[in-house]
ZAMARGU-4260 file (C-alpha; in steps of 0.2 Angstrom, whole numbers, plus 5000, padded with zeros to 4 digits):
<rodrens>
0) 5000/5000/5000 | 5007/5017/4995 | 5010/5028/5011 | 5001/5045/5013 | 5013/5059/5016
5) 5007/5060/5034 | 5003/5046/5046 | 4994/5048/5062 | 4992/5033/5074 | 4982/5030/5089
10) 4979/5013/5099 | 4967/5005/5111 | 4951/5015/5111 | 4941/5000/5117 | 4925/5008/5111
15) 4910/5000/5118 | 4891/5002/5117 | 4890/5020/5122 | 4878/5027/5135 | 4868/5011/5135
20) 4883/5001/5140 | 4888/5003/5158 | 4904/4994/5154 | 4910/5006/5141 | 4927/5012/5147
25) 4930/5023/5131 | 4935/5041/5137 | 4927/5053/5125 | 4922/5068/5135 | 4915/5082/5124
30) 4917/5070/5109 | 4936/5073/5109 | 4940/5058/5097 | 4928/5064/5083 | 4934/5082/5086
35) 4952/5076/5084 | 4948/5067/5067 | 4939/5083/5061 | 4953/5094/5066 | 4965/5084/5056
40) 4953/5084/5041 | 4952/5103/5042 | 4971/5105/5041 | 4979/5110/5024 | 4986/5092/5023
45) 4969/5085/5027 | 4959/5095/5015 | 4972/5089/5001 | 4968/5071/5007 | 4987/5068/5012
50) 4983/5059/5029 | 4982/5041/5034 | 4974/5039/5051 | 4978/5022/5058 | 4969/5014/5073
55) 4982/5002/5079 | 4971/4988/5086 | 4958/4987/5100 | 4947/5000/5092 | 4931/4991/5097
60) 4928/4982/5113 | 4920/4965/5107 | 4926/4956/5122 | 4915/4965/5134 | 4900/4972/5123
65) 4884/4962/5124 | 4891/4947/5133 | 4875/4938/5132 | 4877/4936/5113 | 4892/4924/5116
70) 4887/4908/5124 | 4900/4895/5119 | 4906/4883/5133 | 4924/4882/5127 | 4941/4888/5131
75) 4946/4888/5113 | 4933/4897/5103 | 4927/4915/5102 | 4912/4922/5093 | 4904/4916/5077
80) 4900/4929/5064 | 4882/4932/5069 | 4887/4935/5087 | 4901/4947/5082 | 4888/4956/5071
85) 4876/4959/5085 | 4891/4966/5096 | 4897/4978/5082 | 4879/4985/5079 | 4878/4990/5097
90) 4895/4999/5096 | 4890/5008/5079 | 4873/5013/5087 | 4882/5019/5103 | 4895/5031/5095
95) 4887/5038/5079 | 4897/5054/5080 | 4914/5044/5079 | 4908/5034/5064 | 4902/5050/5055
100) 4919/5058/5058 | 4927/5043/5050 | 4917/5045/5035 | 4920/5064/5033 | 4938/5061/5035
105) 4938/5049/5020 | 4927/5059/5010 | 4941/5072/5009 | 4952/5059/5001 | 4961/5054/5017
110) 4963/5035/5022 | 4956/5028/5038 | 4965/5011/5042 | 4960/4998/5056 | 4972/4985/5062
115) 4964/4971/5073 | 4970/4968/5091 | 4966/4954/5103 | 4950/4963/5109 | 4943/4966/5091
120) 4949/4950/5081 | 4931/4951/5076 | 4936/4963/5062 | 4941/4947/5052 | 4923/4944/5049
125) 4917/4950/5032 | 4900/4954/5039 | 4907/4965/5052 | 4918/4974/5040 | 4903/4978/5029
130) 4893/4984/5044 | 4907/4996/5048 | 4909/5002/5030 | 4890/5005/5029 | 4891/5018/5042
135) 4909/5024/5042 | 4914/5024/5023 | 4927/5013/5014 | 4938/5010/5029 | 4954/5000/5025
140) 4956/4984/5036 | 4974/4977/5037 | 4974/4960/5045 | 4985/4945/5049 | 5002/4953/5051
145) 5012/4956/5067 | 5021/4971/5060 | 5014/4983/5047 | 5026/4993/5036 | 5025/5011/5030
150) 5038/5022/5020 | 5047/5007/5013 | 5049/4999/5031 | 5056/5014/5039 | 5040/5015/5050
155) 5034/4998/5058 | 5018/4997/5068 | 5011/4983/5078 | 4997/4982/5090 | 5008/4971/5102
160) 4997/4957/5107 | 5007/4945/5097 | 5022/4950/5108 | 5012/4945/5123 | 5011/4926/5127
165) 4995/4929/5137 | 4986/4937/5122 | 4994/4928/5107 | 4984/4919/5094 | 4990/4902/5087
170) 4985/4907/5069 | 4984/4926/5067 | 4984/4925/5048 | 4967/4917/5049 | 4961/4915/5067
175) 4946/4904/5062 | 4942/4887/5069 | 4927/4875/5066 | 4920/4872/5084 | 4915/4855/5090
180) 4897/4858/5085 | 4902/4862/5067 | 4901/4881/5069 | 4914/4892/5062 | 4921/4903/5076
185) 4936/4914/5080 | 4950/4908/5090 | 4950/4913/5108 | 4967/4919/5115 | 4971/4915/5134
190) 4969/4933/5140 | 4951/4934/5132 | 4946/4918/5140 | 4950/4926/5158 | 4942/4942/5153
195) 4926/4934/5146 | 4924/4920/5158 | 4930/4928/5175 | 4932/4947/5174 | 4916/4951/5165
200) 4904/4942/5178 | 4913/4951/5192 | 4912/4968/5183 | 4893/4968/5187 | 4898/4971/5205
205) 4915/4978/5203 | 4914/4989/5188 | 4932/4995/5189 | 4939/4977/5189 | 4943/4976/5170
210) 4953/4992/5172 | 4967/4984/5182 | 4982/4983/5171 | 4989/4970/5167 | 4974/4959/5171
215) 4986/4946/5180 | 4988/4959/5194 | 4971/4954/5200 | 4980/4939/5208 | 4985/4948/5224
220) 4969/4957/5225 | 4959/4942/5225 | 4970/4933/5237 | 4965/4945/5251 | 4946/4941/5249
225) 4936/4931/5262 | 4928/4920/5248 | 4939/4905/5246 | 4933/4904/5228 | 4942/4921/5225
230) 4958/4914/5234 | 4958/4899/5222 | 4955/4911/5207 | 4971/4921/5213 | 4980/4904/5212
235) 4973/4901/5194 | 4979/4919/5189 | 4996/4915/5196 | 4997/4898/5186 | 4991/4908/5171
240) 5005/4921/5172 | 5018/4907/5175 | 5012/4897/5160 | 5011/4912/5148 | 5027/4921/5152
245) 5035/4934/5164 | 5031/4925/5180 | 5043/4922/5195 | 5031/4910/5204 | 5036/4892/5202
250) 5021/4880/5200 | 5026/4870/5215 | 5026/4884/5228 | 5008/4887/5231 | 4998/4879/5245
255) 4982/4882/5236 | 4985/4868/5223 | 4991/4857/5237 | 4976/4861/5248 | 4964/4857/5233
260) 4974/4841/5230 | 4973/4835/5248 | 4954/4839/5250 | 4950/4829/5234 | 4961/4814/5240
265) 4953/4814/5258 | 4936/4823/5258 | 4923/4812/5251 | 4910/4826/5252 | 4920/4838/5242
270) 4925/4824/5230 | 4906/4822/5226 | 4904/4840/5222 | 4920/4841/5211 | 4914/4825/5202
275) 4898/4833/5197 | 4907/4848/5190 | 4920/4836/5182 | 4906/4826/5173 | 4900/4842/5165
280) 4917/4848/5160 | 4926/4832/5155 | 4918/4815/5157 | 4899/4812/5160 | 4903/4795/5166
285) 4917/4798/5177 | 4916/4790/5195 | 4922/4799/5210 | 4937/4787/5211 | 4942/4791/5193
290) 4941/4810/5197 | 4952/4807/5212 | 4965/4799/5201 | 4964/4812/5187 | 4965/4827/5199
295) 4980/4821/5209 | 4992/4836/5206 | 4992/4854/5204 | 4993/4855/5185 | 4978/4844/5181
300) 4968/4853/5194 | 4972/4870/5187 | 4967/4863/5169 | 4951/4857/5176 | 4946/4873/5185
305) 4950/4883/5169 | 4939/4872/5159 | 4925/4873/5173 | 4927/4892/5172 | 4923/4891/5153
310) 4909/4879/5154 | 4900/4881/5170 | 4890/4896/5177 | 4902/4908/5186 | 4894/4908/5203
315) 4891/4889/5203 | 4909/4884/5202 | 4914/4898/5214 | 4902/4892/5227 | 4909/4874/5227
320) 4926/4881/5231 | 4919/4894/5244 | 4913/4879/5254 | 4931/4873/5256 | 4938/4888/5265
325) 4952/4881/5278 | 4954/4889/5295 | 4972/4892/5291 | 4985/4890/5277 | 5001/4881/5281
330) 5012/4895/5275 | 5018/4912/5279 | 5003/4923/5272 | 5014/4938/5269 | 5027/4928/5260
335) 5014/4920/5249 | 5005/4936/5245 | 5022/4943/5239 | 5025/4928/5228 | 5007/4929/5220
340) 5010/4948/5217 | 5026/4944/5208 | 5017/4931/5197 | 5008/4945/5189 | 5022/4957/5186
345) 5025/4956/5168 | 5035/4971/5163 | 5026/4975/5147 | 5034/4992/5144 | 5051/4985/5144
350) 5046/4970/5133 | 5039/4982/5120 | 5055/4992/5120 | 5065/4977/5118 | 5054/4972/5103
355) 5057/4990/5096 | 5076/4987/5097 | 5075/4971/5087 | 5065/4980/5073 | 5077/4994/5073
360) 5090/4982/5069 | 5080/4977/5053 | 5082/4995/5046 | 5067/5003/5054 | 5068/5021/5060
365) 5052/5023/5069 | 5042/5009/5079 | 5025/5011/5086 | 5017/4998/5097 | 5000/4998/5107
370) 4992/4985/5118 | 5000/4990/5135 | 4989/5005/5138 | 5004/5014/5144 | 5011/5029/5135
375) 5029/5028/5132 | 5043/5034/5120 | 5061/5031/5118 | 5075/5038/5107 | 5092/5029/5104
380) 5104/5036/5091 | 5093/5039/5076 | 5079/5027/5081 | 5062/5031/5090 | 5049/5021/5098
385) 5032/5027/5103 | 5017/5019/5112 | 5002/5031/5111 | 4993/5023/5126 | 4975/5021/5128
390) 4959/5030/5127 | 4951/5021/5142 | 4952/5024/5160 | 4964/5012/5168 | 4973/5008/5184
395) 4991/5003/5183 | 4992/4992/5198 | 5010/4995/5205 | 5004/4993/5223 | 4992/4978/5223
400) 4994/4977/5242 | 4983/4993/5244 | 4969/4987/5232 | 4953/4977/5237 | 4938/4972/5226
405) 4928/4985/5236 | 4940/4998/5232 | 4938/4995/5214 | 4919/4997/5216 | 4922/5014/5225
410) 4934/5020/5212 | 4920/5021/5199 | 4909/5031/5210 | 4923/5043/5212 | 4927/5045/5194
415) 4909/5047/5188 | 4905/5060/5202
</rodrens>
């Protein structure tokens, strides 16, 4: 694609359903995003049609808009095309001024380009692209690459989720899979699974919970809760971080997995409840003794609970775990809290800078990455790196020890008056 003389790049608007969507975190006071587009269009360059405006992934918040439209009991599959279409329609209806501005910008001869990110992989669907173009004009969709090139490769742009093991897709070129029921669906990355199956249900009560960045930092917050189901969930987050990179927590150090293993081995009453869940998740004919043998160590227990989270109603599997709360844990609580906190500390800012340095070595002069929601810039010699940050409210959880779920609930009331 021929580069326009001027390129403007933004990332991570996470635009939801507007006023009718209580979970919409897109910050657009006084229509500032549509005003930005119109202001660029009114410049001499914009009037000549010399500008390409790139939205570098996660423009639309498919992972959280209209959650009831997605009802797939799986850890592997995301939306079908009809489900994604219902979601995008709410976003189109919720932000009409933004999409009018996109059309006006292109009517002047400028180019509007959308790259997909991990939260809007749904842009791969042809019907979703058509719905957007019907309202917003002939938007360009560039999909399937980790790095996009402009100016003969001197400018490289990446949303950044493919640099993040927790949000990476196995087949980003064509992230489609035929589900077990013969329905064509999008691939679901691990981070979206946690968002959709765990964070979204909690957001009803704790509306700020999805704004903790990164999401793995929820582990030490959940650890401090009275509900033992949340404590187990913190262990699951820690296991998730360990498996998907950046964790300092070894899988053998947690007493939570040991406690679950011991209760399955010795508590027949709990085994009966776990067996009921196991039959729904894995094997409808499994006997309690077969379940006891299958769940005899931390990793298979963690795998089972992740599958339960994906396939069984949220409160049901949490309630089974709540009933297990022990009177004490046989470890130093402060020490464990520190270890759980470490498990979520993936230094995404430095990881992006390292990726930029690698791309500089491939003759790039300027590198732009999004995804982290953290604005950043770096100049070394004749090379530059930029992260434009996010258009959402977010909480960079540098001090998890002070945060509680109730605190996240209060934060929303403070922000909105």
